[in-house]
C-alpha positions in Angstrom: 12.1 72.7 84.0 11.8 75.9 83.5 14.6 78.4 84.7 12.2 82.3 84.9 14.8 84.4 86.0 16.3 83.0 89.1 18.8 84.7 89.9 21.4 83.3 92.7 21.6 84.7 96.1 24.4 86.7 97.6 24.8 87.6 101.3 21.7 87.8 103.5 22.0 89.6 106.8 21.3 86.1 109.4 18.3 87.1 111.6 16.2 85.3 115.0 13.0 84.8 115.7 11.2 87.3 117.7 10.0 85.7 120.6 6.3 86.7 121.5 4.9 88.3 124.9 1.9 86.5 126.8 -1.4 88.7 126.6 -3.1 89.5 129.8 -6.7 88.8 129.7 -8.0 92.8 131.2 -11.8 91.2 130.4 -14.6 93.9 129.0 -12.6 96.6 127.0 -14.3 99.7 128.3 -17.3 101.0 126.7 -16.5 104.3 124.9 -13.9 102.3 122.6 -13.5 102.9 119.0 -13.2 99.4 118.0 -12.1 98.2 115.0 -11.8 95.1 112.7 -9.4 94.0 109.9 -7.1 92.0 108.2 -4.6 90.4 109.8 -1.8 92.3 107.9 -2.7 95.2 108.8 -2.3 94.5 112.4 1.3 96.2 113.1 -0.3 99.6 111.2 -3.4 99.7 113.3 -1.2 100.0 116.4 0.7 102.2 114.8 -1.8 104.5 115.1 -3.6 103.3 118.3 -0.9 104.6 120.4 -1.6 108.1 118.2 -4.6 107.9 119.0 -4.3 107.0 123.3 -2.3 110.3 123.3 -5.4 112.0 122.2 -7.3 109.9 125.3 -8.8 108.2 122.2 -9.1 103.9 123.1 -8.4 101.8 119.9 -9.3 98.0 120.2 -8.4 95.9 117.1 -9.9 92.7 116.4 -8.2 90.7 113.7 -11.5 89.7 110.8 -8.8 87.2 109.2 -8.6 88.8 106.4 -8.9 92.2 104.0 -12.6 91.3 103.0 -13.5 90.0 106.1 -12.8 93.8 107.0 -14.5 95.1 104.3 -17.9 93.3 105.7 -17.4 94.9 108.6 -18.4 98.0 107.3 -20.8 97.4 105.2 -22.9 95.3 107.5 -25.9 96.9 109.2 -25.1 97.8 113.2 -28.1 95.3 113.9 -25.9 92.1 111.8 -24.6 90.3 115.0 -23.4 87.5 113.3 -19.8 87.4 111.7 -19.8 91.8 112.4 -19.1 91.6 116.4 -15.3 90.9 118.1 -18.4 88.8 120.6 -16.4 85.1 120.1 -12.7 86.2 120.4 -10.7 88.4 122.2 -10.1 91.2 121.2 -6.1 93.3 120.7 -5.9 96.4 123.3 -2.9 98.4 121.0 -2.8 101.1 123.8 -0.9 97.5 125.6 0.1 95.2 123.8 0.0 92.3 125.7 -2.7 93.0 126.8 -6.5 91.9 125.2 -10.4 92.2 125.9 -13.7 92.1 124.8 -16.6 93.1 123.8 -19.7 93.7 126.1 -21.8 93.2 125.4 -21.3 92.0 121.2 -21.3 95.0 118.8 -20.3 95.9 115.4 -17.2 97.2 114.8 -16.8 101.2 115.1 -14.3 101.1 111.7 -12.9 97.8 109.3 -9.7 97.4 107.6 -8.9 96.1 104.6 -5.5 96.0 102.1 -7.3 96.1 99.0 -10.9 97.9 97.8 -14.3 96.7 98.2 -14.9 95.7 95.1 -12.0 93.4 95.1 -13.9 91.2 97.4 -17.3 91.7 95.5 -19.1 87.8 96.1 -16.3 87.1 98.5 -17.5 86.4 102.3 -21.0 87.2 101.9 -20.4 91.1 100.2 -22.7 90.6 97.3 -22.0 94.2 95.9 -19.1 96.9 94.1 -20.2 99.8 95.2 -19.8 100.8 98.8 -23.5 100.9 100.5 -24.8 104.6 101.6 -23.1 106.1 104.7 -19.5 104.0 104.1 -16.7 105.8 103.7 -13.3 104.7 102.3 -10.4 106.8 103.5 -7.5 105.8 102.4 -4.9 104.9 104.4 -1.0 104.3 104.4 0.8 102.3 101.5 2.1 98.3 102.4 4.3 96.6 100.6 3.6 92.8 100.0 6.7 90.4 99.7 7.6 86.7 97.8 9.4 85.8 101.1 11.8 83.3 101.7 14.4 81.4 104.3 17.1 84.0 105.1 20.0 81.6 104.1 22.7 83.4 101.7 22.5 80.6 99.0 18.8 80.9 98.2 18.1 83.2 94.9 17.1 86.4 96.1 14.9 87.8 93.1 12.1 86.4 91.4 10.6 87.6 88.1 6.1 87.6 87.6 6.4 84.2 84.6 8.1 82.5 87.8 5.6 83.1 90.4 2.6 82.8 88.1 3.9 78.7 87.2 4.7 78.9 91.4 0.8 79.9 93.1 -0.7 79.6 89.2 0.9 76.1 89.1 2.9 74.4 90.6 0.5 75.5 94.5 -2.2 73.6 92.2 -1.0 70.7 90.9 -0.9 71.4 87.8 1.3 70.3 84.7 5.5 69.5 86.4 7.1 71.3 83.1 5.7 74.3 84.3 7.4 74.1 87.8 10.5 76.8 88.8 13.7 75.7 91.0 14.0 76.0 93.7 10.7 76.7 94.3 9.0 73.2 92.7 7.6 71.3 95.7 4.1 72.0 96.6 3.5 71.1 100.1 6.3 74.3 100.5 3.8 76.8 98.4 2.7 79.2 101.5 -0.4 81.4 100.4 -3.3 83.2 101.5 -7.4 82.0 100.4 -9.3 84.5 98.4 -10.6 86.9 101.3 -7.0 88.0 102.0 -6.1 91.2 101.0 -1.9 90.0 100.6 -3.6 86.7 97.6 -5.6 89.4 96.4 -3.1 92.3 95.8 -0.1 89.2 94.3 -2.9 87.9 92.9 -4.3 91.4 90.6 -0.1 91.5 89.7 0.1 88.2 88.1 -2.9 88.2 86.7 -4.2 84.8 88.4 -7.7 84.1 88.8 -8.0 86.0 92.1 -11.4 84.4 93.7 -10.4 80.8 93.3 -6.7 80.4 94.6 -7.7 76.2 94.4 -4.5 75.1 95.9 -3.4 72.3 96.2 -3.3 69.4 98.7 -1.2 69.9 101.2 -0.7 73.4 99.7 -3.0 74.6 101.4 -3.9 78.3 102.4 -3.5 79.5 105.5 -5.1 81.8 107.4 -3.3 84.9 108.6 -0.3 86.2 107.9 1.1 84.9 111.2 0.3 81.1 110.5 2.4 81.9 107.0 5.3 83.0 109.2 5.2 80.8 111.1 5.8 78.1 108.2 8.5 80.5 106.3 10.5 80.7 109.9 9.7 76.9 110.2 11.2 75.9 106.9 15.1 76.0 106.2 14.5 74.7 102.6 15.3 76.5 99.3 12.2 75.4 98.3 9.7 76.9 100.7 8.2 80.2 99.8 5.1 82.6 100.9 3.7 85.6 100.3 3.0 88.4 103.4 3.1 91.7 103.7 6.6 93.4 104.3 6.3 95.3 107.4 5.3 91.6 108.8 8.7 90.9 108.8 10.6 94.4 110.6 12.8 93.3 113.0 11.1 93.8 116.5 12.9 94.8 120.0 15.5 94.0 117.6 14.8 90.8 116.4 13.4 89.8 113.1 11.8 86.2 111.7 14.2 83.9 109.6 12.8 85.1 106.5 13.5 87.9 103.9 11.8 89.2 100.8 12.4 88.8 97.0 13.3 91.0 94.7 10.5 90.8 92.3 10.9 91.5 88.4 7.1 92.5 87.1 5.9 91.8 83.9 7.5 94.0 80.6 10.4 95.5 83.2 14.1 94.9 82.9 15.4 94.2 86.4 14.4 93.5 89.6 13.2 95.6 92.8 13.0 95.2 96.2 10.6 97.8 98.1 13.5 99.4 99.4 16.9 100.2 97.7 17.9 97.2 99.6 17.1 94.5 100.8 17.1 95.9 104.9 16.8 99.3 103.5 13.5 101.3 104.7 13.2 104.0 102.6 10.9 102.1 100.6 11.9 104.3 97.2 11.1 102.1 95.3 7.5 101.3 96.5 7.0 104.7 96.5 7.9 105.4 92.4 6.0 102.9 91.2 9.1 100.9 90.7 8.0 97.9 92.6 4.9 97.7 92.0 2.7 95.3 94.2 1.6 97.8 96.7 -1.8 98.3 98.1 -3.4 101.3 100.9 -5.1 100.6 103.4 -8.5 101.5 103.8 -10.1 102.7 106.2 -14.2 101.8 106.3 -16.6 104.1 108.7 -20.4 104.4 108.6 -21.9 107.8 109.5 -24.7 107.9 111.3 -28.3 109.2 110.5 -27.2 113.0 110.4 -24.0 112.3 108.1 -21.3 111.9 110.4 -18.6 109.8 112.1 -19.4 109.7 116.0 -16.6 112.2 117.4 -13.4 109.7 118.3 -14.4 107.7 115.2 -13.6 111.3 113.1 -10.5 111.9 115.6 -8.7 108.4 114.3 -9.7 109.2 110.2 -7.8 112.5 110.8 -5.1 111.2 113.5 -3.9 109.2 110.1 -2.6 112.1 108.3 -0.9 113.8 111.9 3.0 114.0 111.9 2.9 111.2 114.8 0.6 108.7 112.9 3.0 109.8 109.8 6.5 109.3 112.0 4.8 106.1 113.3 4.0 103.7 110.7 7.2 104.9 109.4 8.8 102.6 111.6 7.1 99.3 110.3 7.6 100.0 106.5 4.9 101.0 105.4 4.5 105.1 103.5 2.3 107.3 103.8 -0.2 109.0 101.3 2.4 112.0 101.3 5.5 110.4 101.0 4.3 108.5 98.1 4.5 110.2 94.2 2.2 107.5 92.5 -1.2 106.2 93.0 -3.8 103.5 91.8 -6.8 104.0 92.1 -7.6 99.8 91.6 -5.7 96.9 93.2 -2.5 95.4 90.7 -4.4 98.2 88.7 -2.0 101.3 86.7 0.3 104.1 88.1 -0.9 107.5 88.4 1.7 110.2 89.1 1.5 111.8 92.2 1.8 114.6 94.1 0.1 115.3 98.1 -0.8 118.3 98.8 1.0 118.6 101.8 4.1 116.2 100.6 6.8 114.9 102.8 9.1 112.5 101.2 11.5 114.5 103.0 10.2 113.6 107.3 9.8 110.3 106.1 13.2 109.4 104.6 14.2 111.1 107.9 12.2 109.1 109.7 13.3 105.7 108.3 16.9 105.8 108.2 17.8 108.6 110.6 18.9 111.0 107.7 17.4 113.0 105.9 19.1 113.7 102.3 21.6 115.7 101.8 18.7 118.3 99.6 16.4 118.0 102.4 16.0 121.9 104.3 15.1 122.1 107.3 12.2 125.3 107.9 9.8 126.5 110.7 5.9 126.0 110.5 4.4 129.3 109.6 7.6 130.4 108.2 8.8 132.0 104.8 11.8 129.7 104.8 10.9 127.7 102.0 9.9 130.7 99.5 7.2 131.0 96.9 6.9 128.1 95.6 7.8 125.7 98.8 5.7 124.7 101.9 6.8 123.9 105.3 5.5 120.3 106.3 6.8 118.3 109.2 9.6 120.2 109.4 10.7 120.6 105.6 10.6 122.7 102.8 7.8 120.2 100.7 7.1 121.6 96.8 3.5 123.4 96.8 
């Protein structure tokens, strides 16, 4: 077998499986709610934003569209479409009370479709026939989330993987290809947990690895799993070193102090000399390697919303989109290990595309690190909004001096 940058594991934190509270059916949703349908990997991010919106008197209901491309479809289909763009057959997730559910009555199209990828990545998938958003549908970039290759949290298992190894695992082994390309210990087809072609998680990893994006074509029994929860459950149940799956980093963040028995692998991208975790360590929350471009497998959350015939959003949708950049929303998404755009130092205009240096209009790096780790870096200076404390070349953003 070919040894492609597999590093032996050191010590790792022992984690316990999180418990799941039973949801209470609240019946029909309030008529005035903002209905958001999107990818399974976006659920925690939507919940974070929805709680902030609730403080502003806006009720947001999230319903899982099972995939990112499903989230795009929600926004680009006509409002009158009642075949696929409604939450009629499933219960909707009420993010204000996370254990409760409600159902849209009567059924209606989503107000906002949420995806982990650009609409162009879904071209030809799930009924989408164009790379271009229709007139009146906008794409608002939300927080950045990292996607990881995750394994069971055993201290004897590897801690890092190369792009070449990942290509062989998901591009050859999982498809029942030439066994000579197998990479130990991930050489068992049944233990490779992937996602379907309409998944933003799959699209992100495939584009970064150079795999065919629209046809995972996993060989049985390594069939694509439906949703982040299914991959997480599979990894949680697997105590074998051969088990590996693709998942969003925020899906393995501890909930109520309890986390899944899963940890991310450090990833060595093509042409890199070293492997990097999304953060400075496997358990840190600073996400510095995502923010500065060392960790390459990440994507923005996209909020697709449709304007009315007058060329504007509804008042509630407009507020939800505006709240994405609020201090409260930035703090909320930071705590679930996502990165608000104001804390990013690089950007990309396509999924898996090249990085560009990025300077936000109102950077929030100090506030982000203070919120993520509990302590701001020593170089960060506190300030009062509107004061001249930060000097001519600085500005006060969320209580810290940042560059203009």
